[in-house]
Each structure stands twice: as C-alpha cells, then as structure tokens.
C-alpha positions in Angstrom: -62.9 203.8 44.0 -64.6 201.6 41.5 -64.2 204.3 38.8 -60.4 204.6 39.2 -59.4 201.7 36.9 -61.7 203.1 34.2 -60.0 206.6 34.4 -56.6 205.0 34.2 -57.6 203.0 31.1 -59.0 206.1 29.4 -55.8 208.0 30.1 -53.7 205.2 28.6 -55.8 205.0 25.5 -55.6 208.8 25.1 -51.8 208.8 25.4 -51.6 205.9 22.9 -53.7 207.9 20.3 -51.6 211.0 20.8 -48.4 209.0 20.2 -49.8 207.5 17.1 -50.7 210.9 15.7 -47.2 212.2 16.3 -45.6 209.3 14.6 -48.0 209.7 11.6 -47.1 213.4 11.2 -43.3 212.6 11.4 -43.7 209.9 8.8 -45.6 212.2 6.5 -42.9 214.9 6.8 -40.1 212.5 6.0 -41.9 211.0 3.0 -42.5 214.5 1.6 -38.8 215.4 1.9 -37.7 212.1 0.2 -40.2 212.5 -2.6 -39.0 216.1 -3.3 -35.3 215.0 -3.4 -36.0 212.1 -5.7 -38.1 214.2 -8.0 -35.5 216.9 -8.4 -32.7 214.3 -8.9 -34.4 212.3 -11.8 -36.9 214.3 -13.8 -37.1 217.7 -12.1 -40.8 218.0 -12.9 -43.7 218.6 -10.6 -45.5 215.3 -11.4 -43.0 213.2 -9.5 -43.5 215.4 -6.5 -47.2 215.1 -6.5 -46.9 211.3 -6.8 -44.6 211.2 -3.9 -47.0 213.3 -1.8 -49.9 211.0 -2.8 -47.9 208.0 -1.7 -47.0 209.7 1.5 -50.7 210.6 2.1 -51.8 207.0 1.5 -49.1 205.8 3.9 -50.3 208.3 6.4 -53.9 207.1 6.0 -53.1 203.5 6.3 -51.0 204.1 9.4 -53.8 206.2 11.0 -56.5 203.6 10.4 -54.8 201.1 12.6 -55.3 201.6 16.3 -54.2 198.2 17.6 -50.8 197.5 19.3 -49.4 195.9 16.2 -50.3 198.8 14.0 -48.6 201.2 16.4 -45.4 199.2 16.3 -45.3 199.1 12.5 -46.1 202.9 12.2 -43.3 203.7 14.8 -40.6 201.6 13.2 -40.8 202.7 9.6 -40.5 206.5 10.2 -37.5 206.0 12.5 -35.6 204.1 9.8 -36.5 206.8 7.2 -35.4 209.7 9.5 -31.8 208.6 9.5 -31.2 209.5 5.8 -29.8 213.0 5.1 -31.1 214.8 2.0 -28.6 216.0 -0.6 -27.9 219.8 -0.9 -29.6 221.7 -3.7 -27.8 222.3 -7.0 -27.5 226.1 -6.3 -25.7 225.7 -3.0 -22.0 226.9 -3.1 -19.3 224.4 -2.7 -17.5 224.6 0.7 -13.9 223.4 0.8 -12.4 221.9 4.0 -10.0 224.0 6.0 -6.3 222.9 5.7 -4.2 221.9 8.6 -2.8 225.0 10.4 0.7 223.5 10.5 0.7 223.0 6.7 -0.2 226.7 6.1 3.0 227.9 7.9 5.9 228.4 5.4 8.8 226.0 5.6 11.4 228.7 6.2 9.4 230.0 9.1 9.1 226.6 10.6 12.8 226.0 10.3 13.5 229.5 11.9 11.1 228.6 14.8 12.8 225.3 15.4 16.2 226.9 15.4 15.0 229.8 17.5 13.7 227.9 20.5 16.9 225.8 20.5 19.0 228.9 20.4 17.0 230.3 23.3 17.6 227.1 25.3 21.4 227.3 24.5 21.4 231.0 25.5 19.6 230.3 28.7 22.1 227.5 29.5 25.1 229.7 28.8 23.6 232.5 31.0 23.0 230.1 33.9 26.5 228.8 33.5 28.0 232.3 33.5 26.0 233.1 36.7 27.3 230.0 38.4 30.9 230.8 37.3 30.5 234.4 38.6 29.3 233.2 41.9 32.2 230.8 42.4 34.7 232.9 40.4 37.5 232.4 42.9 37.3 228.6 42.8 37.0 228.4 39.0 40.0 230.7 38.5 42.1 228.9 41.1 41.5 225.5 39.6 42.1 226.8 36.0 45.4 228.4 37.1 46.3 225.1 38.8 45.6 223.3 35.5 48.0 225.7 33.7 50.7 225.2 36.4 50.2 221.5 36.3 50.7 221.5 32.5 53.9 223.3 33.0 55.3 221.1 35.8 53.9 217.7 34.8 56.8 216.9 32.3 59.3 217.4 35.2 57.4 214.8 37.2 57.5 212.4 34.2 61.2 212.8 33.9 61.7 212.0 37.6 59.4 208.9 37.2 61.4 207.7 34.2 64.6 207.8 36.3 63.0 205.6 38.9 62.0 208.2 41.5 58.7 207.3 43.3 55.7 209.3 42.2 55.2 210.9 45.6 58.8 212.0 45.9 58.8 213.3 42.3 55.6 215.2 42.9 56.9 216.8 46.1 60.2 217.8 44.5 58.5 219.3 41.5 55.8 221.1 43.5 58.1 222.6 46.1 60.7 223.6 43.5 58.2 225.2 41.2 56.5 227.3 43.8 59.8 228.3 45.4 60.9 229.7 42.1 57.7 231.6 41.6 57.9 233.0 45.1 61.5 234.1 44.5 60.5 235.9 41.3 57.7 237.8 43.1 60.1 238.7 46.0 62.7 239.9 43.5 60.2 242.1 41.7 59.0 243.6 45.0 62.5 244.2 46.2 63.6 245.9 43.0 60.5 248.2 43.1 61.1 249.2 46.7 64.8 249.9 46.0 64.1 252.1 43.0 60.8 253.7 44.0 62.5 256.8 45.5 64.5 257.5 42.3 61.5 257.0 40.1 59.4 259.3 42.3 61.9 262.1 42.2 62.3 261.8 38.5 58.6 261.7 38.1 58.3 264.9 40.1 61.0 266.4 37.8 59.0 265.4 34.8 55.9 267.0 36.2 57.8 270.3 36.8 59.2 270.1 33.2 55.7 269.6 31.9 54.5 272.6 34.0 57.2 274.9 32.6 56.5 273.7 29.0 52.8 274.5 29.5 53.7 278.0 30.7 55.8 278.7 27.6 53.7 276.7 25.1 51.5 278.2 22.4 48.4 277.2 24.4 48.7 280.3 26.6 48.3 278.5 29.8 48.8 280.7 32.9 50.2 279.8 36.3 46.9 280.6 37.9 45.2 278.1 35.8 47.7 275.4 36.6 47.4 276.2 40.4 43.6 276.1 40.1 43.8 272.6 38.5 46.2 271.4 41.3 43.9 272.9 44.0 40.9 271.1 42.4 42.7 267.8 42.5 43.6 268.3 46.2 40.0 269.2 47.0 38.7 266.2 45.2 41.1 263.9 47.1 40.0 265.6 50.4 36.3 265.3 49.6 36.6 261.6 48.7 38.4 260.5 51.9 35.5 258.2 52.8 35.6 256.6 49.3 39.4 256.2 49.6 39.0 254.6 53.0 36.4 252.2 51.7 38.6 251.4 48.8 41.4 250.6 51.3 39.1 248.2 53.1 38.1 246.6 49.8 41.8 246.3 49.1 42.2 244.3 52.3 39.4 242.1 51.1 41.1 241.6 47.8 44.3 240.6 49.6 42.4 238.0 51.6 40.8 236.7 48.4 44.2 236.6 46.6 45.7 234.6 49.5 42.8 232.2 49.5 43.1 231.8 45.7 46.8 231.0 46.0 46.2 228.3 48.6 43.5 226.8 46.5 45.8 226.9 43.5 48.6 225.2 45.4 46.4 222.4 46.8 44.8 221.8 43.4 48.2 221.7 41.7 49.6 219.2 44.2 46.7 216.8 43.8 46.6 217.1 40.0 50.3 216.3 39.9 50.0 213.3 42.1 46.6 211.8 41.2 46.0 213.3 37.7 45.3 210.0 35.9 42.9 208.8 38.7 41.0 212.1 38.6 40.7 211.8 34.8 39.4 208.2 35.0 36.9 209.2 37.7 35.7 212.1 35.5 35.1 209.7 32.6 32.7 207.7 34.7 30.4 210.8 34.8 30.2 210.8 31.0 27.4 208.8 29.4 28.6 205.4 28.1 27.6 206.3 24.5 30.0 209.3 24.4 32.7 207.9 26.8 34.9 206.5 24.1 35.1 209.8 22.2 35.7 211.9 25.4 38.4 209.4 26.4 40.2 210.0 23.1 39.8 213.8 23.2 41.2 214.1 26.8 44.8 213.3 26.1 44.8 215.5 23.0 43.4 218.4 25.0 46.0 217.9 27.6 48.8 217.8 25.0 47.5 221.1 23.5 47.3 222.8 26.9 50.9 221.6 27.8 52.2 222.8 24.4 50.5 226.2 24.9 51.8 226.8 28.4 55.4 225.7 27.7 55.5 227.7 24.4 54.0 230.8 26.1 56.5 230.6 28.9 59.4 230.3 26.5 58.2 233.2 24.3 57.6 235.4 27.3 61.0 234.6 28.7 62.7 235.6 25.4 60.6 238.8 25.2 61.6 239.7 28.8 65.3 239.0 28.3 65.6 241.1 25.1 63.5 244.1 26.2 65.2 244.0 29.7 68.7 244.1 28.0 67.5 247.0 25.9 66.3 248.9 29.0 69.5 248.1 30.8 71.7 249.6 28.1 69.5 252.6 27.7 70.0 253.2 31.5 66.2 253.1 32.3 65.5 252.7 36.0 64.0 249.5 37.2 65.0 247.6 34.1 64.7 244.2 35.8 61.3 244.7 37.4 60.0 246.0 34.0 61.4 242.9 32.4 59.6 240.7 34.9 56.4 242.7 34.3 56.8 242.1 30.5 57.2 238.3 31.2 54.1 238.2 33.3 51.9 240.3 31.0 53.0 238.1 28.0 50.6 235.4 29.3 47.7 237.8 28.1 47.9 237.5 24.3 47.9 240.8 22.3 46.8 243.0 25.1 49.5 242.1 27.6 52.4 242.9 25.2 50.8 246.3 24.5 50.3 247.2 28.2 53.8 246.1 29.3 55.5 247.8 26.4 53.6 251.0 27.0 54.6 250.9 30.7 58.3 250.6 29.8 58.0 253.4 27.3 56.3 255.7 29.8 58.9 255.0 32.5 61.7 255.7 30.0 60.0 258.9 28.8 59.5 260.3 32.3 62.8 259.4 33.7 65.2 259.8 30.7 63.5 262.0 28.2 62.0 261.9 24.8 65.0 260.3 23.0 65.3 257.4 25.4 61.5 256.9 25.3 61.6 256.7 21.5 64.5 254.2 21.6 62.6 252.0 24.1 59.6 252.1 21.8 61.7 250.9 18.9 63.1 248.1 21.0 59.6 247.0 22.2 58.2 247.1 18.6 61.1 245.1 17.2 60.9 242.4 19.8 57.1 242.1 19.4 57.4 241.8 15.6 60.0 239.0 16.1 57.7 237.3 18.6 54.6 237.5 16.3 56.2 236.4 13.1 59.0 234.0 14.2 58.8 232.8 17.8 55.1 232.0 18.1 54.8 230.1 14.8 58.0 228.2 15.4 57.5 227.4 19.1 53.8 227.0 19.5 53.2 225.6 16.0 49.9 224.7 14.4 48.7 222.6 17.4 47.6 225.6 19.4 47.0 228.2 16.7 43.9 230.2 17.2 42.6 232.9 14.9 43.4 236.5 16.1 39.7 237.4 16.2 39.0 234.4 18.5 42.0 235.6 20.6 40.6 239.1 20.9 37.1 238.0 21.7 38.2 235.4 24.2 40.5 237.9 26.0 37.7 240.5 26.2 35.1 237.9 27.4 37.5 236.5 30.0 38.4 239.9 31.3 34.7 240.8 31.7 34.0 237.6 33.5 37.1 237.2 35.7 39.3 240.3 35.3 43.0 239.8 34.7 42.8 236.1 35.7 40.0 235.5 33.2 42.0 237.2 30.4 45.0 234.9 31.2 43.0 231.6 31.1 40.7 232.5 28.2 43.0 231.8 25.3 44.3 228.4 26.5 40.7 227.3 27.2 39.7 228.3 23.6 42.7 226.4 22.2 41.7 223.3 24.2 38.1 223.6 23.1 39.2 223.9 19.5 41.2 220.7 19.8 38.4 218.8 21.4 35.8 219.9 18.9 38.1 219.0 16.0 38.8 215.6 17.4 35.1 214.8 18.2 34.1 215.8 14.6 36.7 213.5 13.1 35.7 210.7 15.5 32.1 211.0 14.6 32.9 211.0 10.9 35.0 207.9 11.2 32.2 206.1 13.1 29.7 207.1 10.4 32.0 205.6 7.7 32.3 202.4 9.7 28.6 202.1 9.9 28.2 202.2 6.1 28.1 198.6 4.7 31.1 197.8 2.5 30.9 196.6 -1.1 30.1 193.0 -1.9 29.7 190.7 -4.8 31.0 191.9 -8.2 31.6 195.4 -6.8 33.9 194.1 -4.1 35.9 192.1 -6.6 36.2 195.2 -8.9 37.4 197.6 -6.1 39.6 195.0 -4.3 43.3 196.0 -4.2 44.3 192.3 -4.8 42.6 189.6 -6.7 40.8 187.0 -4.6 42.2 183.5 -4.3 41.6 181.4 -7.4 40.8 184.3 -9.6 42.6 184.9 -12.8 45.0 187.9 -13.0 43.7 190.8 -15.0 46.0 190.1 -18.0 44.8 186.5 -18.3 41.1 187.5 -17.9 41.4 189.7 -21.0 43.2 187.2 -23.1 46.7 188.5 -22.5 45.9 192.0 -23.5 46.8 193.3 -20.1 50.5 192.9 -20.8 50.3 194.8 -24.0 
C-alpha cells in the first residue's frame, strides 16, 4: 500500500510527457505548412522553405526542453492558435465557381406557365366540384332557376299593383295565382288538343307509312315485299324481346313524373317567396359577401336583375309572335293540330337556336305526313320566313343590346346546359350567361373607377394649368399674356 502513491505519480508524469510530445509534433507540422505557404507566396525559392523549417525545428527544440507545468501551457497554447489558419490553394488548382440558385436557372416563361398552370388546376377542380354538387341536387337548382325566370316575368305586375296602392301580400297573391292559372290552362289546352286530334293524326300517319311502302316497292331501289315484311318482323321481335326494358322504362317514367311534380311544387313555393320577400332575400344574401366586395356586388345585383327581366319578357314576346304567325300559317294550310303545334313552338322558343329548329322540324314533319309534300314544303317556307324575321328584326328590336350574347356563347351554353340538366338546363343556360356577362362588365367598370379614384390628382402648377376655370384672384388668360389672348 505504501507504493501506490509512487505508482500514481509515475503514471501522471508519463501521461504529461506523452501530451507534451504530441503537442510538439503538432506544432512542428503546422510550422512547416506555414513556412511552405509563405515561401511559395513571396520568393518561390527553396531557401525560404529551409529557413522556415529551421525555425520550426528550433521552436520544437525549445518546447521539448521544458518539462515544467508552465512550459507545457505555453507549448499547448501556441500550436492551437496556429492550427486555426487555413492555407491558400496552390496556383495550379482549377477555379471552382459557386452553383447558382435553382430558381434562377428556370426560364421566365416556364415559371409563368407553372404559376398559371397550378391556378388553372385549382379553378378546374373548383368547377368540377361545383358541377358534381349541381348534378347531385339538380332538381333543386333547376326549380329555383325556373322560379327566378318566372319571378322576373311576374314581378313587374306586382310592382304595378303596389303603385296603385294594393298591399304587397294581396298583390303577390293575385299575381301568383293568376300567373300559374294561365300556365295551367295553356298546358291543359295543349293536352286536350292533342287528345282530340291523336286519332286523325294516327290514321294519317298509317296512310303515310302505306304510301311509303308502295313507293319503295315501285322505286328504283328494287326493294321487294319480302324484305319489307322481314324488316317489320324484326321490329316486332325487337319490341317483344325488350319487354323487360320497356317495363323498366315505364317505371322510370313514373319516377320522372314524381320528380316533375316535385319540381313544380318547389318552383311554385320559390316563386311565391321571391315575389313577396325578394328585397329581404337580396339584403340577406349581401351579408354573406365580404365587406370589401359588398359595394360592388350590391351595385351589380340590380343590373343583373334588370338584364334577366328584359331577357324573359323579350323572349316571351318573341316566342308569342313566332307561335301566332306559324300557327296562322298551319291553320290556313289545313294542317292537323295547328294550335298544339303553335303552343309547342312557343315553348321551344325559350331554347335559343335549337328550340326553333326542333319545333319547326316537328311542324314540317306533321304537315308532310298528313297533307303531302306540297303542304310540307309550304310549312317549311313559313317557318323559315318567321325565323328570319325573328333573328333580324324581333330579337334586336325587342331584346336590344342589354342582353345580347354572341352566337358562339349561345351554342356552347345551350350544349353545356343540356348536358348538365337536360331540357331544363338548356332553357336556363342562356339567361344565366347573359346575367353573368352583365355582372362581369359592371364589376370591371367598377374596379376601374375605384382605381382612378385612388390615383392622386394634379396639384400646384399642374392643377392650375389643367383646371377648367381659373382659381379665385388669378388673372384671365388674356391678361396674363398681355392682352394677346383676345387677338
């Protein structure tokens, strides 16, 4: 036990000497590197290098001779400070340039296209989601849109009653009941006329089919009676084989009837409340708009409603004129079901472009089958003449520029509306596009006016020069130029 302190002391002295040697070797290596760098930077000769190494050797010898604690601290501090410095690269090393920012390497056009691309993707996704929502509640959307159209047609009548002192509730009730009674009577009259003339039309249609069969037998196409009977037999077999499909179609027809009745009820209730509480509903809707855009939306709303009202009233008037003139032509040409066909022409006129073609073709086919080729050709002339007058005289004069939409926009909107909502979508597509056109135009003008208001006006000498009248106390232009203004 008495030798333990001696062993510990020897171990500590050995560790101290080992640490001193390591520090001495590190200092010698650092001095050699610095000497080589300085020699190559100043003279580039080998003499400077040997001097530097001699200095390093003397420094190493002086540091190794001291074994005390103070010598160890000095030898350990100096090499640590020298090891921080980084030597310069040699002259033959190639220059390495820094890599540029990856964003800066992308061309400007590609960055603009990427920015526009992801925004278009967001808009496309929004439109897709909106279309899916509309398709899922298609009955509600179509019912409310039709209610808006009917309200735009009946609202001026409520206003006239209100101007004559009738209470709003009573005026709304009279207009609502009267409007839907008239619509119901029109539908009943069309159904009644069709039921009255269906037997005559069926018999004449059968006669037309027999005439077509005889013409095929004596035509240059060399069609035989066996071939005609084979086609008829194939048609009968097809109908018999698809009895299940026909039954399911009948059940689907019942479902369609239920949906139609539900849509009619929704349309009636929506129309009633829009006629009675229209201003309150609009004010409540404005509260949902952010305050920064509320003023612009509040200004666009009345203009959109005026456009919708003008469109509905103008379309009703144009459709009524078309139905009257074509119906009179069908009556004088002795075409069966002239009045129902005229009503169909009136209803189909609410589908721009497509409706006139379909209703006119139906009238021509009925006249061709029941009265012959000459009567069909005369009906075709009547339909074309009335449609030309409508397109070039009635619509520009009645509808005016307030609801004018480009024909391409009309065709695309009718096609899109029919794909989304069928016949109802085709009916409401064009007025919605006309309203959207009015709203966008107003908001663009409103934003431009606000931007001009935000620009500071002229001041100082510029304000005096552009002012329409001279400021108080200023000399008139003639006196300021020494009377030359009068000359």
